[in-house]
N, C-alpha and C positions, 0 to 999 in steps of 0.2 A: 323448772329448770330454765335458766336464761342463757342463751348462747349468742355468739357473735361471729361474724365472718372474719374480723380481724381483732387481735388482742389490743385493747385500749389501755392496758396496764392495770396494776392492782387497784389503784384508787378508782379508776373508771369502772372496772368490773364490779367492785363492791357497791359503788353508788348506783349503777344500773340495776344490779340484782336487787338491792334493797328497794329501789323505786318500784319494782314489779311486784313486791310482796303486798298482799292485802289482808293478811292475818295478823293477830297481835304479836306473834313470835316468829323469829326467823332462824332457821338452821343454816349455818354457813360451813360449807365443806368444799375444799378445793378438789379438783379432779384426781390428784395423786394420793388421796387418802381413801382407804377402804374400811368400812365398819366391820367390827368383829361381832361375835355372838352376844357380847354384852350390850351392844347398841340399843336394842329396844327397851330393856329394863332401865338402863342408866339414863337414856334420853327421857324416859317417863319421869324418873326422879328429878332430873334437871328442870323439866317443864313444871312439875309440882312445886319446886322451890320458887320459880319465877312467879307462879300463880299465887303463892301464899305470901310472898314478900314484895310489896310494891316498890321498895327501895332497891331491890336487886336488879342490876342492868343486864348481866350476862353470866353464863356458866361456861367456863372453858373445859373442853372435853379431851384435849390432846395437847401434847407439847413435846419438844425435844429435850427440854431442861426443866428441872423442878424449880418453882419459884422459891426465893430465899425466905420470904416472909408470909407465912400462912398459919391459920389456926383451925383446928378440927371443927367441922360444922355438923354433918350428919351423913350417914349412909355412904361413906367412902369419899365424901367431898369436904373440902376445906374452904374457909373464907380467906381471900387474898387481902393483904394489907400493903401499904406503901409507907416507907420511911426514908426521907431524904438523906439521913445520916448513915444508912446501911451501906456497907462497902461494895456490895455486888451490883454490877451494871445490869444484871438480869432482873433486878427489882422493878424496872420500868415496865416490864411486860405483864402488867395486870390485864392489859388488852393485848391480844395477838391475833394474827390472821390465820392461826391454826383453827381447826374445827371448834365451833362454839354455838351455843343457843343463846339468842339475845332478844330483847324486846325490839319490835319493829320500829319504834320511834328512836332507836339508837342514834341515827345520823342527825336527827333533829336536836337531840339533847347534847350530843358531843360534836356536832358540825360534820358536814360531808367530808369524805376523804379527799386529800389533795390529789389531783390527777396529773400534774405536770412533772412530778418527781419520780425517782426510781422506787423500787420495792422497799428498801431499807428506810428511806426518809419518809415515805408514806406511812409505813407501819409505826415508826417512832413518833411521828406527828400525831397520829391517832392515839397512841398509847399515852403521850403527854397530855393531850386534851382530856382523855378519860380520867387521868389522875387529877388534873387541874379543876375539873368540873365535878369532882366527888363521886366518880363512878364506883359502883360496888359489884364485885365479882366473886364467884365461887370457882373452884378448880377441882377436877376429878383427880384424886390422889394417885391412883394407879394409871397415870397419864399415858403410858405406852401400851396399855392393854385395850383401850376403847377403839382405836383405829390402828391399822397397819399402813405403811407407806410403800409406794412403788419404788422409791429411791431411798438410799440410806440417809440418816440424818446428817446435816452438815456439821463439820467440825469448826467450832468458832475460831476465827483468826482475828488478829488485831492489826489495824493499819492506822496511820496518822489521819486525823479528821481535820479538814481545814477550818472547821468551826471551833476547834479546841478539843482536847482529849482524844479518845479513840472510839472507833465504831466497829461493829461486827461486819465481817465480809462473808458472803456466801459464794 
């Protein structure tokens, strides 16, 4: 566990935490997520998938929303896909800062998280780089049963984005 006396922001915390990892795989879980009784067996499944498929980059274990494009994989997991023409804005979240297991070279392959921006821009930047660089991910289908949260899930809102289009607000 990596701690800090001050919060350096999402990007800083992810980079600092990943820098401290010395094993081939990293489990990323923020402090407001608590594992359920499924955790040990499904984490073992996720690890097995990563060990067996060298092209797989991460396994998402929790989410507030179901990804719009996925295909059944094995043992309650699906493979995430991305399609620019799909109408849902949630399609971009092949990567998310929700709990996941990933290869420890993740930041080398997809570039370190930006540290000078807020949570939404940091997460979207990482998600876009994950897509642009051909990231491969699995998703646990019963995504709300693996972890519980101390706070209720946010309700997505829409607000004008100065870069064009809309962005989610939390």
